[in-house]
N, CA, C and O atoms as a Tinker XYZ file with bonds, in Angstrom:
   276  protein
     1  N      0.800000   -1.252000    0.077000    73     2
     2  CA    -0.180000    0.203000    0.182000    64     1     3
     3  C      1.551000    1.585000    0.000000    63     2     4     5
     4  O      1.984000    2.363000   -0.850000    81     3
     5  N      1.818000    1.258000    0.978000    73     3     6
     6  CA     2.659000    2.502000    1.067000    64     5     7
     7  C      3.330000    2.472000   -0.051000    63     6     8     9
     8  O      3.584000    3.675000    0.013000    81     7
     9  N      3.986000    2.061000   -1.301000    73     7    10
    10  CA     4.258000    1.842000   -2.684000    64     9    11
    11  C      3.086000    2.566000   -3.346000    63    10    12    13
    12  O      3.199000    3.553000   -4.072000    81    11
    13  N      2.717000    2.369000   -3.236000    73    11    14
    14  CA     1.361000    2.655000   -4.414000    64    13    15
    15  C      1.168000    4.633000   -3.700000    63    14    16    17
    16  O      1.007000    5.702000   -4.290000    81    15
    17  N      1.241000    4.423000   -2.857000    73    15    18
    18  CA     1.549000    5.957000   -2.121000    64    17    19
    19  C      2.191000    6.966000   -2.247000    63    18    20    21
    20  O      1.901000    8.073000   -1.795000    81    19
    21  N      3.316000    6.609000   -3.004000    73    19    22
    22  CA     4.763000    7.296000   -2.590000    64    21    23
    23  C      4.632000    7.853000   -4.368000    63    22    24    25
    24  O      5.491000    8.587000   -4.857000    81    23
    25  N      4.070000    7.621000   -4.735000    73    23    26
    26  CA     4.415000    8.060000   -6.505000    64    25    27
    27  C      3.299000    8.940000   -6.027000    63    26    28    29
    28  O      3.764000   10.076000   -6.118000    81    27
    29  N      2.247000    9.011000   -5.631000    73    27    30
    30  CA     1.181000   10.624000   -5.823000    64    29    31
    31  C      1.507000   11.178000   -4.953000    63    30    32    33
    32  O      1.170000   12.361000   -4.983000    81    31
    33  N      1.986000   10.911000   -4.210000    73    31    34
    34  CA     2.535000   12.251000   -3.625000    64    33    35
    35  C      3.347000   12.857000   -4.282000    63    34    36    37
    36  O      3.253000   14.039000   -4.611000    81    35
    37  N      4.284000   12.066000   -4.556000    73    35    38
    38  CA     5.773000   12.942000   -4.983000    64    37    39
    39  C      4.405000   13.672000   -6.723000    63    38    40    41
    40  O      3.894000   14.626000   -7.309000    81    39
    41  N      4.513000   12.785000   -6.662000    73    39    42
    42  CA     4.145000   13.650000   -8.697000    64    41    43
    43  C      2.507000   14.908000   -8.260000    63    42    44    45
    44  O      2.125000   15.698000   -9.124000    81    43
    45  N      1.807000   14.834000   -6.882000    73    43    46
    46  CA     1.046000   15.577000   -6.535000    64    45    47
    47  C      1.751000   16.952000   -6.133000    63    46    48    49
    48  O      1.332000   18.109000   -6.138000    81    47
    49  N      2.490000   16.614000   -5.921000    73    47    50
    50  CA     3.286000   17.604000   -4.551000    64    49    51
    51  C      3.870000   18.700000   -5.864000    63    50    52    53
    52  O      3.966000   19.913000   -5.677000    81    51
    53  N      4.206000   18.063000   -7.121000    73    51    54
    54  CA     4.061000   19.481000   -8.313000    64    53    55
    55  C      3.394000   20.025000   -8.964000    63    54    56    57
    56  O      3.624000   21.089000   -9.539000    81    55
    57  N      2.201000   19.221000   -8.994000    73    55    58
    58  CA     0.909000   19.831000   -9.528000    64    57    59
    59  C      0.077000   21.216000   -8.834000    63    58    60    61
    60  O     -0.477000   22.177000   -9.367000    81    59
    61  N      0.332000   20.713000   -6.995000    73    59    62
    62  CA    -0.363000   21.319000   -6.474000    64    61    63
    63  C      0.234000   23.086000   -6.298000    63    62    64    65
    64  O      1.368000   23.266000   -5.853000    81    63
    65  N     -0.604000   24.228000   -6.672000    73    63    66
    66  CA    -0.060000   25.482000   -5.960000    64    65    67
    67  C     -1.284000   26.552000   -4.741000    63    66    68    69
    68  O     -2.308000   27.234000   -4.800000    81    67
    69  N     -0.210000   26.030000   -3.700000    73    67    70
    70  CA    -0.684000   26.003000   -2.673000    64    69    71
    71  C     -1.694000   27.361000   -2.043000    63    70    72    73
    72  O     -2.559000   27.269000   -1.172000    81    71
    73  N     -1.325000   28.427000   -2.685000    73    71    74
    74  CA    -1.869000   29.938000   -2.719000    64    73    75
    75  C     -2.747000   30.436000   -3.549000    63    74    76    77
    76  O     -2.638000   30.452000   -4.775000    81    75
    77  N     -3.654000   30.862000   -2.899000    73    75    78
    78  CA    -4.984000   31.502000   -3.523000    64    77    79
    79  C     -4.644000   33.064000   -3.885000    63    78    80    81
    80  O     -3.988000   34.005000   -3.439000    81    79
    81  N     -5.621000   32.697000   -5.119000    73    79    82
    82  CA    -4.699000   34.007000   -6.370000    64    81    83
    83  C     -5.084000   35.408000   -5.337000    63    82    84    85
    84  O     -4.528000   36.308000   -5.967000    81    83
    85  N     -5.733000   36.076000   -4.097000    73    83    86
    86  CA    -5.377000   36.883000   -3.376000    64    85    87
    87  C     -4.358000   36.515000   -2.349000    63    86    88    89
    88  O     -3.875000   37.596000   -2.015000    81    87
    89  N     -4.044000   36.007000   -1.985000    73    87    90
    90  CA    -2.864000   35.705000   -0.858000    64    89    91
    91  C     -1.655000   35.689000   -1.448000    63    90    92    93
    92  O     -0.634000   36.135000   -0.924000    81    91
    93  N     -1.726000   35.154000   -2.607000    73    91    94
    94  CA    -0.607000   35.829000   -3.760000    64    93    95
    95  C     -0.148000   36.869000   -4.568000    63    94    96    97
    96  O      0.989000   37.086000   -4.988000    81    95
    97  N     -1.493000   37.660000   -4.775000    73    95    98
    98  CA    -1.729000   38.977000   -5.269000    64    97    99
    99  C     -0.742000   39.986000   -3.996000    63    98   100   101
   100  O      0.214000   40.711000   -4.273000    81    99
   101  N     -1.444000   39.700000   -2.328000    73    99   102
   102  CA    -0.682000   40.257000   -1.379000    64   101   103
   103  C      0.916000   40.007000   -1.218000    63   102   104   105
   104  O      1.963000   40.612000   -0.989000    81   103
   105  N      0.696000   39.451000   -1.336000    73   103   106
   106  CA     2.583000   39.042000   -1.110000    64   105   107
   107  C      3.224000   39.822000   -2.035000    63   106   108   109
   108  O      4.130000   40.629000   -1.828000    81   107
   109  N      2.728000   39.549000   -3.008000    73   107   110
   110  CA     3.796000   39.803000   -5.005000    64   109   111
   111  C      3.394000   41.062000   -4.735000    63   110   112   113
   112  O      4.412000   41.595000   -5.174000    81   111
   113  N      2.595000   42.165000   -4.291000    73   111   114
   114  CA     2.437000   43.558000   -4.231000    64   113   115
   115  C      3.882000   44.647000   -3.414000    63   114   116   117
   116  O      4.088000   45.858000   -3.502000    81   115
   117  N      4.455000   43.821000   -2.845000    73   115   118
   118  CA     5.531000   44.250000   -1.897000    64   117   119
   119  C      4.629000   45.896000   -0.877000    63   118   120   121
   120  O      4.847000   47.102000   -0.761000    81   119
   121  N      3.851000   45.121000   -0.493000    73   119   122
   122  CA     3.501000   46.061000    1.051000    64   121   123
   123  C      3.541000   45.157000    1.966000    63   122   124   125
   124  O      2.822000   44.190000    2.219000    81   123
   125  N      4.495000   45.601000    2.443000    73   123   126
   126  CA     5.055000   44.583000    3.714000    64   125   127
   127  C      3.918000   44.907000    5.229000    63   126   128   129
   128  O      3.687000   44.035000    6.066000    81   127
   129  N      3.528000   45.870000    5.267000    73   127   130
   130  CA     2.661000   45.703000    6.177000    64   129   131
   131  C      1.305000   44.854000    5.504000    63   130   132   133
   132  O      1.296000   43.927000    6.313000    81   131
   133  N      0.478000   44.635000    4.829000    73   131   134
   134  CA    -0.151000   43.569000    4.533000    64   133   135
   135  C     -0.219000   41.769000    4.383000    63   134   136   137
   136  O     -0.985000   40.821000    4.557000    81   135
   137  N      1.634000   42.214000    3.786000    73   135   138
   138  CA     1.967000   40.842000    3.981000    64   137   139
   139  C      2.412000   40.038000    5.937000    63   138   140   141
   140  O      2.390000   38.910000    6.429000    81   139
   141  N      2.689000   41.163000    6.331000    73   139   142
   142  CA     3.005000   40.806000    7.997000    64   141   143
   143  C      2.155000   40.483000    8.579000    63   142   144   145
   144  O      2.493000   39.734000    9.495000    81   143
   145  N      0.084000   40.867000    8.466000    73   143   146
   146  CA    -0.688000   40.933000    9.033000    64   145   147
   147  C     -1.777000   39.662000    8.126000    63   146   148   149
   148  O     -2.964000   39.458000    8.383000    81   147
   149  N     -0.753000   38.786000    6.793000    73   147   150
   150  CA    -1.486000   37.833000    6.382000    64   149   151
   151  C     -0.423000   36.728000    7.116000    63   150   152   153
   152  O     -0.790000   35.612000    7.483000    81   151
   153  N      0.526000   37.082000    7.217000    73   151   154
   154  CA     1.248000   36.039000    8.434000    64   153   155
   155  C      0.756000   35.795000    9.348000    63   154   156   157
   156  O      0.665000   34.636000    9.752000    81   155
   157  N      0.129000   37.144000   10.166000    73   155   158
   158  CA    -0.528000   37.001000   11.753000    64   157   159
   159  C     -1.662000   36.470000   11.109000    63   158   160   161
   160  O     -2.161000   36.136000   12.184000    81   159
   161  N     -1.914000   36.359000   10.862000    73   159   162
   162  CA    -3.394000   36.288000   10.220000    64   161   163
   163  C     -3.369000   34.094000    9.809000    63   162   164   165
   164  O     -4.407000   33.432000    9.824000    81   163
   165  N     -2.151000   33.563000    9.548000    73   163   166
   166  CA    -1.871000   31.874000    9.048000    64   165   167
   167  C     -1.593000   31.878000   10.507000    63   166   168   169
   168  O     -2.287000   31.234000   11.294000    81   167
   169  N     -0.311000   32.794000   10.964000    73   167   170
   170  CA    -0.602000   31.832000   12.718000    64   169   171
   171  C     -1.634000   31.530000   13.429000    63   170   172   173
   172  O     -1.904000   30.455000   13.966000    81   171
   173  N     -2.176000   32.449000   13.421000    73   171   174
   174  CA    -4.042000   32.584000   14.370000    64   173   175
   175  C     -4.527000   31.544000   14.177000    63   174   176   177
   176  O     -4.706000   30.819000   15.156000    81   175
   177  N     -4.942000   31.053000   12.777000    73   175   178
   178  CA    -5.750000   29.638000   12.313000    64   177   179
   179  C     -4.811000   28.860000   12.564000    63   178   180   181
   180  O     -5.442000   27.989000   13.161000    81   179
   181  N     -3.543000   28.441000   12.556000    73   179   182
   182  CA    -2.650000   27.939000   12.519000    64   181   183
   183  C     -2.436000   27.009000   14.442000    63   182   184   185
   184  O     -2.244000   25.816000   14.678000    81   183
   185  N     -2.596000   28.323000   15.541000    73   183   186
   186  CA    -2.795000   27.481000   16.610000    64   185   187
   187  C     -4.293000   27.107000   17.088000    63   186   188   189
   188  O     -4.504000   26.334000   18.021000    81   187
   189  N     -4.964000   27.529000   16.594000    73   187   190
   190  CA    -6.179000   26.444000   17.491000    64   189   191
   191  C     -6.425000   25.195000   17.344000    63   190   192   193
   192  O     -6.814000   24.450000   18.244000    81   191
   193  N     -6.198000   24.866000   16.125000    73   191   194
   194  CA    -6.476000   23.709000   15.866000    64   193   195
   195  C     -5.459000   22.306000   17.054000    63   194   196   197
   196  O     -5.891000   21.366000   17.723000    81   195
   197  N     -4.053000   22.823000   16.820000    73   195   198
   198  CA    -3.423000   22.702000   18.821000    64   197   199
   199  C     -3.792000   22.967000   19.792000    63   198   200   201
   200  O     -3.457000   22.209000   20.703000    81   199
   201  N     -4.667000   24.159000   20.142000    73   199   202
   202  CA    -4.727000   24.188000   21.500000    64   201   203
   203  C     -6.126000   23.638000   22.136000    63   202   204   205
   204  O     -6.483000   23.612000   23.314000    81   203
   205  N     -7.183000   22.954000   20.258000    73   203   206
   206  CA    -8.254000   22.153000   20.326000    64   205   207
   207  C     -7.200000   20.748000   20.431000    63   206   208   209
   208  O     -7.155000   20.158000   21.510000    81   207
   209  N     -6.798000   20.509000   19.869000    73   207   210
   210  CA    -6.076000   19.148000   19.968000    64   209   211
   211  C     -5.269000   19.156000   21.529000    63   210   212   213
   212  O     -4.598000   18.127000   21.612000    81   211
   213  N     -5.223000   19.474000   21.993000    73   211   214
   214  CA    -4.057000   19.578000   23.169000    64   213   215
   215  C     -5.056000   19.549000   24.284000    63   214   216   217
   216  O     -4.828000   18.853000   25.273000    81   215
   217  N     -6.415000   20.438000   24.162000    73   215   218
   218  CA    -6.957000   20.159000   25.352000    64   217   219
   219  C     -8.096000   18.980000   25.609000    63   218   220   221
   220  O     -8.842000   18.841000   26.579000    81   219
   221  N     -7.962000   18.086000   24.269000    73   219   222
   222  CA    -8.632000   16.623000   24.225000    64   221   223
   223  C     -8.316000   16.336000   24.518000    63   222   224   225
   224  O     -8.934000   15.677000   25.355000    81   223
   225  N     -6.164000   16.084000   24.547000    73   223   226
   226  CA    -5.676000   15.031000   25.200000    64   225   227
   227  C     -4.966000   14.989000   26.201000    63   226   228   229
   228  O     -3.981000   14.287000   26.432000    81   227
   229  N     -5.869000   16.359000   27.298000    73   227   230
   230  CA    -5.341000   16.781000   28.276000    64   229   231
   231  C     -6.346000   15.749000   29.153000    63   230   232   233
   232  O     -6.078000   14.937000   30.039000    81   231
   233  N     -8.000000   16.250000   28.333000    73   231   234
   234  CA    -9.383000   15.553000   29.354000    64   233   235
   235  C     -8.661000   13.972000   28.820000    63   234   236   237
   236  O     -8.564000   13.425000   29.918000    81   235
   237  N     -8.232000   13.171000   28.016000    73   235   238
   238  CA    -8.153000   12.142000   27.384000    64   237   239
   239  C     -6.809000   11.319000   28.602000    63   238   240   241
   240  O     -6.623000   10.107000   28.709000    81   239
   241  N     -6.066000   12.421000   29.365000    73   239   242
   242  CA    -5.444000   11.636000   29.585000    64   241   243
   243  C     -5.650000   11.642000   31.292000    63   242   244   245
   244  O     -5.033000   10.896000   32.053000    81   243
   245  N     -6.514000   12.510000   31.644000    73   243   246
   246  CA    -7.406000   12.831000   33.166000    64   245   247
   247  C     -8.528000   11.645000   33.106000    63   246   248   249
   248  O     -9.253000   11.024000   33.883000    81   247
   249  N     -8.311000   11.691000   32.096000    73   247   250
   250  CA    -9.916000   10.534000   32.895000    64   249   251
   251  C     -9.440000    9.051000   32.518000    63   250   252   253
   252  O    -10.320000    8.222000   32.753000    81   251
   253  N     -8.011000    8.410000   31.880000    73   251   254
   254  CA    -7.740000    7.574000   32.054000    64   253   255
   255  C     -6.760000    7.172000   32.945000    63   254   256   257
   256  O     -6.450000    5.992000   33.109000    81   255
   257  N     -6.298000    8.037000   33.483000    73   255   258
   258  CA    -5.711000    8.185000   35.293000    64   257   259
   259  C     -7.222000    8.056000   36.354000    63   258   260   261
   260  O     -7.244000    7.869000   37.570000    81   259
   261  N     -7.792000    8.139000   35.895000    73   259   262
   262  CA    -9.184000    8.208000   36.982000    64   261   263
   263  C     -9.398000    6.492000   36.558000    63   262   264   265
   264  O     -9.345000    5.537000   37.332000    81   263
   265  N     -9.653000    6.476000   35.073000    73   263   266
   266  CA    -9.935000    5.046000   35.859000    64   265   267
   267  C     -8.880000    4.051000   35.925000    63   266   268   269
   268  O     -9.296000    2.931000   35.630000    81   267
   269  N     -7.820000    4.095000   36.176000    73   267   270
   270  CA    -6.475000    3.086000   36.223000    64   269   271
   271  C     -6.830000    3.430000   38.554000    63   270   272   273
   272  O     -7.036000    2.478000   39.307000    81   271
   273  N     -6.784000    4.920000   39.045000    73   271   274
   274  CA    -7.062000    4.362000   40.272000    64   273   275
   275  C     -8.423000    3.531000   40.819000    63   274   276
   276  O     -8.466000    3.109000   41.974000    81   275
C-alpha cells in the first residue's frame, strides 16, 4: 500500500499550487504591512487546532488516569 502512495505524493506535490489568487497578489504587491497581516492571520489559524487537540488530549489523559485508580 505504501508503495502506491509514494508516487502519488511525489507527483501531487509538483502539481499543487498552495496559494489562492488573493493571497499571492498581497504578497507580490510588496506592501509589507499587508504581508505581515497575512502572516499573522496564518499564525492565528494555525494555533487553534493545536489548542483544541491539546485540550482534548489533556482530558483523555485525565480520564484514563482516573480509570486506573
